DRENROSE-171574 format. One line per 8 residues: for each residue z, y, x of N, C-alpha, C, CB. Coordinates in Angstrom, 3 decimals. Glycine has a CB too. Example, Ala and Ser with C-alpha at 12.3 -4.5 7.8 and 13.67 -1.06 7.14 Angstrom:
7.800/-5.690/13.190/7.800/-4.500/12.300/7.800/-3.300/13.200/9.046/-4.473/11.308 | 7.080/-2.250/12.850/7.140/-1.060/13.670/7.870/0.030/12.900/5.725/-0.598/14.084
***
This chain:
97.752/152.317/101.873/98.677/153.220/102.539/99.806/152.436/103.201/99.245/154.239/101.543 | 100.316/151.419/102.505/101.429/150.633/103.033/101.030/149.946/104.339/101.891/149.588/101.997 | 99.838/149.305/104.346/99.382/148.635/105.567/99.163/149.642/106.686/98.089/147.852/105.302 | 98.676/150.827/106.345/98.484/151.871/107.340/99.807/152.227/108.002/97.857/153.113/106.702 | 100.845/152.372/107.202/102.149/152.736/107.743/102.729/151.624/108.596/103.108/153.077/106.621 | 102.533/150.371/108.198/102.988/149.267/109.027/102.228/149.269/110.346/102.808/147.921/108.297 | 100.947/149.600/110.280/100.149/149.663/111.502/100.674/150.739/112.438/98.680/149.925/111.171 | 101.131/151.848/111.885/101.709/152.913/112.698/102.896/152.380/113.485/102.137/154.103/111.818
103.768/151.672/112.799/104.960/151.131/113.460/104.573/150.181/114.575/105.861/150.414/112.450 | 103.619/149.312/114.316/103.267/148.332/115.334/102.514/148.966/116.490/102.439/147.223/114.727 | 101.694/149.967/116.212/101.014/150.668/117.306/102.035/151.340/118.206/100.015/151.710/116.757 | 103.015/151.982/117.600/104.044/152.637/118.399/104.841/151.632/119.207/104.974/153.439/117.509 | 105.142/150.499/118.619/105.862/149.464/119.361/105.036/148.995/120.542/106.208/148.277/118.450 | 103.793/148.697/120.273/102.943/148.174/121.338/102.638/149.228/122.391/101.648/147.639/120.759 | 102.607/150.491/121.991/102.374/151.561/122.963/103.564/151.725/123.885/102.080/152.879/122.252 | 104.759/151.603/123.354/105.963/151.801/124.155/106.412/150.588/124.919/107.058/152.242/123.295
106.250/149.416/124.361/106.780/148.216/125.003/106.116/147.871/126.324/106.646/147.065/124.083 | 104.790/147.981/126.470/104.229/147.655/127.779/104.787/148.532/128.892/102.727/147.785/127.739 | 105.103/149.760/128.579/105.698/150.644/129.575/107.039/150.088/130.014/105.861/152.073/129.019 | 107.836/149.658/129.055/109.158/149.136/129.380/109.089/147.768/130.028/110.007/149.066/128.141 | 108.116/146.949/129.663/108.073/145.610/130.226/107.693/145.626/131.692/107.106/144.754/129.456 | 107.102/146.682/132.154/106.747/146.750/133.570/107.966/146.876/134.461/105.818/147.909/133.819 | 109.122/147.151/133.866/110.315/147.327/134.678/111.272/146.150/134.560/111.021/148.599/134.287 | 110.853/145.069/133.944/111.729/143.915/133.741/111.942/143.124/135.011/111.166/143.014/132.679
112.930/142.206/134.971/113.134/141.337/136.111/112.581/139.967/135.804/114.615/141.253/136.481 | 112.710/139.043/136.741/112.085/137.744/136.604/112.998/136.673/136.038/111.579/137.305/137.913 | 114.170/137.007/135.553/115.078/136.014/135.004/114.625/135.617/133.609/116.519/136.547/134.973 | 114.865/134.343/133.269/114.558/133.892/131.919/115.652/134.363/130.983/114.408/132.353/131.861 | 115.379/134.281/129.694/116.385/134.697/128.712/117.649/133.851/128.847/115.822/134.589/127.279 | 117.482/132.558/129.137/118.643/131.681/129.302/119.454/132.083/130.517/118.204/130.222/129.426 | 118.770/132.356/131.628/119.487/132.787/132.827/120.229/134.088/132.562/118.517/132.958/134.008 | 119.619/134.967/131.764/120.252/136.245/131.468/121.550/136.052/130.700/119.304/137.135/130.678
121.526/135.184/129.706/122.736/134.998/128.916/123.809/134.279/129.713/122.426/134.225/127.644 | 123.415/133.492/130.732/124.383/132.811/131.578/124.858/133.712/132.712/123.783/131.531/132.141 | 124.200/134.867/132.906/124.525/135.766/134.010/125.717/136.635/133.692/123.340/136.633/134.350 | 125.903/137.631/134.533/127.058/138.515/134.394/126.678/139.793/133.668/127.649/138.845/135.763 | 127.712/140.576/133.377/127.478/141.884/132.769/126.704/142.789/133.717/128.805/142.542/132.378 | 126.795/142.513/135.012/126.062/143.313/135.997/124.557/143.212/135.777/126.414/142.864/137.419 | 124.073/142.027/135.433/122.639/141.851/135.203/122.187/142.672/134.000/122.301/140.361/134.991 | 122.989/142.691/132.955/122.664/143.494/131.773/122.684/144.975/132.135/123.657/143.204/130.615
123.692/145.388/132.897/123.791/146.794/133.317/122.582/147.190/134.157/125.093/147.035/134.116 | 122.151/146.305/135.047/120.964/146.590/135.864/119.724/146.694/134.983/120.763/145.495/136.938 | 119.611/145.800/133.999/118.477/145.850/133.077/118.453/147.150/132.295/118.521/144.672/132.118 | 119.616/147.574/131.826/119.691/148.837/131.075/119.358/150.028/131.965/121.091/149.019/130.465 | 119.801/149.963/133.204/119.496/151.057/134.130/117.989/151.169/134.346/120.214/150.843/135.479 | 117.317/150.023/134.497/115.856/150.040/134.663/115.179/150.621/133.425/115.323/148.614/134.939 | 115.639/150.188/132.250/115.056/150.709/131.014/115.311/152.209/130.906/115.635/149.973/129.782 | 116.534/152.647/131.204/116.879/154.070/131.126/115.994/154.907/132.042/118.352/154.282/131.490
115.776/154.450/133.262/114.919/155.193/134.199/113.495/155.288/133.671/114.921/154.523/135.587 | 113.003/154.200/133.111/111.652/154.208/132.561/111.557/155.153/131.368/111.233/152.791/132.150 | 112.570/155.125/130.511/112.580/156.031/129.355/112.607/157.486/129.795/113.784/155.738/128.455 | 113.394/157.784/130.810/113.464/159.159/131.314/112.108/159.615/131.833/114.519/159.274/132.424 | 111.410/158.731/132.552/110.084/159.088/133.064/109.107/159.321/131.915/109.550/157.986/134.001 | 109.110/158.419/130.949/108.173/158.537/129.844/108.526/159.708/128.931/108.141/157.244/129.046 | 109.821/159.987/128.770/110.257/161.079/127.887/109.739/162.437/128.342/111.774/161.117/127.815 | 109.508/162.584/129.635/108.983/163.857/130.133/107.570/164.121/129.621/108.993/163.872/131.662
106.910/163.085/129.094/105.549/163.220/128.577/105.527/163.375/127.051/104.714/162.011/128.987 | 106.694/163.490/126.451/106.769/163.610/124.994/106.708/165.070/124.568/108.055/162.961/124.466 | 106.212/165.371/123.386/105.746/164.436/122.365/104.371/163.861/122.705/105.698/165.126/121.008 | 104.137/162.642/122.258/102.863/161.963/122.438/102.179/161.831/121.082/103.060/160.571/123.102 | 101.089/162.562/120.857/100.365/162.411/119.593/99.780/161.000/119.489/99.238/163.475/119.476 | 99.933/160.394/118.317/99.414/159.052/118.086/98.246/159.075/117.099/100.526/158.136/117.567 | 97.870/160.253/116.647/96.787/160.384/115.682/97.317/160.468/114.260/95.823/159.217/115.808 | 96.501/160.974/113.368/96.807/161.082/111.936/98.101/161.845/111.669/96.901/159.698/111.321
98.416/162.842/112.508/99.608/163.648/112.292/100.905/162.946/112.643/99.661/164.077/110.883 | 100.817/161.934/113.476/101.993/161.147/113.866/102.203/161.304/115.363/101.825/159.637/113.482 | 103.444/161.565/115.748/103.772/161.747/117.168/105.042/160.992/117.521/103.933/163.243/117.503 | 105.045/160.425/118.707/106.261/159.859/119.277/106.979/161.027/119.927/105.962/158.683/120.314 | 108.163/161.370/119.406/108.855/162.569/119.877/110.127/162.283/120.657/109.185/163.439/118.719 | 110.600/161.058/120.620/111.834/160.760/121.335/111.951/159.305/121.720/113.010/161.150/120.506 | 112.549/159.072/122.872/112.872/157.738/123.377/114.239/157.828/124.020/111.790/157.212/124.397 | 115.154/156.990/123.588/116.495/157.032/124.164/117.207/155.711/123.919/117.310/158.201/123.574
118.178/155.432/124.765/119.067/154.304/124.509/120.267/154.853/123.751/119.504/153.580/125.845 | 120.513/154.272/122.593/121.693/154.620/121.793/122.402/153.316/121.466/121.305/155.415/120.476 | 123.569/153.120/122.062/124.293/151.870/121.846/123.499/150.700/122.398/124.584/151.660/120.353 | 123.205/149.740/121.553/122.459/148.552/121.970/120.995/148.605/121.552/123.103/147.311/121.398 | 120.455/149.810/121.391/119.075/149.956/120.927/118.305/150.984/121.746/119.056/150.350/119.461 | 117.014/150.698/121.940/116.080/151.720/122.390/115.573/152.354/121.104/114.891/151.124/123.299 | 115.797/153.655/120.959/115.424/154.360/119.734/114.122/155.117/119.967/116.552/155.331/119.281 | 113.136/154.795/119.147/111.860/155.499/119.126/111.938/156.482/117.965/110.628/154.503/118.979
111.785/157.772/118.233/111.766/158.760/117.158/110.315/159.150/116.928/112.651/160.017/117.503 | 109.880/158.978/115.707/108.482/159.179/115.337/108.426/160.259/114.267/107.826/157.849/114.832 | 107.716/161.341/114.564/107.579/162.421/113.584/106.265/162.263/112.845/107.656/163.812/114.267 | 106.356/162.335/111.534/105.184/162.258/110.675/105.024/163.629/110.029/105.319/161.111/109.593 | 103.927/164.312/110.356/103.738/165.697/109.922/103.578/165.828/108.409/102.530/166.287/110.608 | 102.852/164.925/107.801/102.560/165.020/106.377/103.721/164.464/105.551/101.258/164.272/106.045 | 104.281/165.292/104.680/105.435/164.884/103.861/105.091/163.733/102.927/105.949/166.068/103.043 | 103.881/163.731/102.372/103.492/162.636/101.472/103.433/161.306/102.217/102.132/162.934/100.822
102.902/161.336/103.423/102.857/160.116/104.235/104.268/159.648/104.556/102.062/160.352/105.538 | 105.120/160.586/104.954/106.514/160.248/105.253/107.198/159.647/104.027/107.283/161.495/105.733 | 107.015/160.274/102.880/107.663/159.802/101.653/107.159/158.429/101.215/107.442/160.801/100.535 | 105.935/158.082/101.605/105.358/156.793/101.215/105.830/155.634/102.095/103.851/156.876/101.260 | 106.497/155.929/103.190/106.953/154.863/104.090/107.972/153.989/103.380/107.560/155.454/105.386 | 107.722/152.697/103.430/108.660/151.725/102.881/109.209/150.906/104.039/107.978/150.806/101.808 | 110.496/150.988/104.234/111.146/150.209/105.281/111.670/148.937/104.622/112.305/151.022/105.988 | 111.132/147.798/105.050/111.560/146.531/104.472/111.399/145.414/105.504/110.750/146.212/103.188
111.688/144.215/105.087/111.632/143.060/105.985/110.217/142.834/106.516/112.126/141.804/105.262 | 109.217/143.141/105.706/107.834/142.965/106.143/107.520/143.854/107.352/106.868/143.280/104.989 | 108.029/145.079/107.347/107.815/145.981/108.482/108.442/145.399/109.739/108.401/147.379/108.191 | 109.656/144.879/109.606/110.348/144.294/110.754/109.586/143.077/111.290/111.783/143.894/110.366 | 109.120/142.226/110.386/108.399/141.026/110.812/107.087/141.377/111.507/108.126/140.121/109.614 | 106.401/142.402/111.010/105.166/142.834/111.672/105.483/143.362/113.065/104.440/143.919/110.836 | 106.575/144.097/113.183/106.989/144.597/114.486/107.314/143.470/115.441/108.182/145.507/114.343 | 108.090/142.503/114.990/108.442/141.353/115.835/107.201/140.579/116.257/109.411/140.421/115.098
106.275/140.401/115.331/105.049/139.670/115.623/104.256/140.364/116.732/104.192/139.537/114.356 | 104.229/141.679/116.709/103.481/142.424/117.710/104.216/142.541/119.041/103.169/143.793/117.189 | 105.523/142.443/119.024/106.280/142.508/120.274/106.076/141.241/121.082/107.774/142.725/119.997 | 106.237/140.082/120.443/106.037/138.805/121.117/106.796/138.709/122.425/104.578/138.581/121.367 | 106.115/138.244/123.450/106.725/138.019/124.765/107.053/139.316/125.490/105.806/137.184/125.625 | 106.552/140.448/125.000/106.841/141.718/125.657/108.293/142.146/125.489/105.932/142.791/125.118 | 109.021/141.478/124.619/110.415/141.829/124.388/111.357/141.415/125.503/110.869/141.221/123.127 | 110.858/140.758/126.539/111.706/140.250/127.626/112.525/141.351/128.288/110.852/139.559/128.673
111.958/142.485/128.508/112.699/143.572/129.150/113.895/143.986/128.300/111.780/144.779/129.394 | 113.705/144.022/126.993/114.816/144.343/126.100/115.882/143.259/126.171/114.320/144.512/124.653 | 115.463/142.008/126.204/116.405/140.883/126.267/117.223/140.955/127.546/115.656/139.533/126.186 | 116.558/141.220/128.661/117.255/141.307/129.947/118.334/142.384/129.928/116.259/141.591/131.069 | 118.120/143.426/129.146/119.077/144.534/129.064/119.967/144.430/127.822/118.333/145.870/129.057 | 119.819/143.339/127.067/120.569/143.135/125.823/120.404/144.330/124.876/122.064/142.906/126.131 | 119.146/144.729/124.683/118.818/145.862/123.821/117.937/145.425/122.661/118.122/146.963/124.626 | 118.084/146.097/121.551/117.190/145.949/120.425/116.288/147.171/120.360/117.978/145.763/119.106
115.513/147.265/119.291/114.622/148.409/119.099/114.902/149.019/117.728/113.118/147.985/119.229 | 114.973/150.335/117.690/115.184/151.050/116.427/114.065/152.078/116.302/116.613/151.739/116.370 | 113.461/152.126/115.127/112.374/153.052/114.865/112.821/154.030/113.798/111.088/152.304/114.433 | 112.886/155.296/114.186/113.395/156.353/113.308/112.236/157.299/112.985/114.596/157.131/113.980 | 111.888/157.368/111.705/110.802/158.216/111.241/111.380/159.511/110.692/109.952/157.493/110.169 | 110.809/160.634/111.106/111.278/161.938/110.656/110.107/162.762/110.127/111.992/162.685/111.800 | 110.466/163.797/109.383/109.499/164.763/108.884/110.202/166.107/108.863/108.948/164.368/107.459 | 109.558/167.133/109.416/110.221/168.440/109.544/110.632/169.035/108.202/109.309/169.409/110.258
109.954/168.663/107.118/110.279/169.207/105.805/111.363/168.413/105.077/109.038/169.255/104.959 | 111.743/167.287/105.635/112.745/166.442/104.990/114.037/166.459/105.794/112.226/164.998/104.837 | 115.137/166.452/105.113/116.430/166.405/105.800/116.837/164.953/106.071/117.518/167.121/104.961 | 116.056/164.020/105.573/116.346/162.607/105.746/115.464/162.014/106.829/116.156/161.854/104.431 | 115.886/160.873/107.323/115.029/160.085/108.198/114.994/158.677/107.623/115.542/160.093/109.693 | 114.003/157.934/108.025/113.884/156.535/107.615/113.848/155.724/108.896/112.597/156.277/106.715 | 114.544/154.593/108.887/114.568/153.805/110.113/114.717/152.329/109.823/115.689/154.265/111.014 | 114.277/151.542/110.800/114.562/150.116/110.784/114.857/149.686/112.203/113.380/149.301/110.182
115.608/148.602/112.291/116.059/148.111/113.591/115.702/146.646/113.760/117.568/148.309/113.752 | 115.481/146.288/115.000/115.317/144.891/115.396/116.428/144.627/116.399/113.868/144.593/116.009 | 117.344/143.738/116.052/118.519/143.502/116.888/118.146/142.792/118.186/119.555/142.682/116.124 | 119.005/142.884/119.196/118.764/142.128/120.430/118.627/140.631/120.146/119.904/142.370/121.433 | 119.402/140.119/119.218/119.338/138.694/118.881/118.003/138.336/118.227/120.497/138.315/117.947 | 117.496/139.210/117.364/116.195/138.963/116.738/115.081/139.000/117.775/115.922/139.996/115.634 | 115.176/139.933/118.716/114.173/139.994/119.780/114.205/138.731/120.628/114.401/141.227/120.664 | 115.406/138.257/120.959/115.507/137.053/121.785/114.970/135.830/121.045/116.961/136.816/122.206
115.316/135.684/119.774/114.805/134.555/118.990/113.286/134.617/118.898/115.426/134.546/117.576 | 112.746/135.814/118.699/111.299/136.000/118.631/110.646/135.672/119.972/110.962/137.438/118.214 | 111.256/136.137/121.054/110.737/135.865/122.396/110.710/134.359/122.654/111.591/136.582/123.469 | 111.818/133.696/122.356/111.897/132.252/122.584/110.873/131.499/121.749/113.299/131.742/122.270 | 110.630/131.938/120.523/109.654/131.291/119.651/108.223/131.497/120.140/109.793/131.816/118.235 | 107.970/132.607/120.812/106.612/132.924/121.261/106.308/132.483/122.682/106.382/134.388/121.153 | 107.288/131.977/123.395/107.037/131.581/124.791/107.188/130.083/125.010/107.981/132.320/125.719 | 107.246/129.324/123.940/107.372/127.857/124.063/106.032/127.234/124.305/108.006/127.246/122.811
***
């Protein structure tokens, strides 16, 4: 069950990231950090436009009672809201460092668009029967370090 849930997170990451990476620019991560706030603002604007286009197609069923129900920029994060219909499945989700590492491993070089916009990724799991949500985040710095490690 644990591996299944980690797979859900990585499938959702990989499903959403290629959409966002199509809107990236051609600057390297180093050029981005040496650039101006305008470059970051432009990157965020591109990501926001892409999210707005994709959000019109939500909710997106992902199978096994799991749906991507929301995409938004909140602060320095692109927030993926994932609804899990089955309460037992939702309750079994364990958010830990292993989940984050699996997510980073699957993002790889696709994180460039997030880096260009100085954004991280946050995954928020919900269940209609629960008043709680479960979430984990990958910071912009973690994405950049992961990107740099995977593009050498």
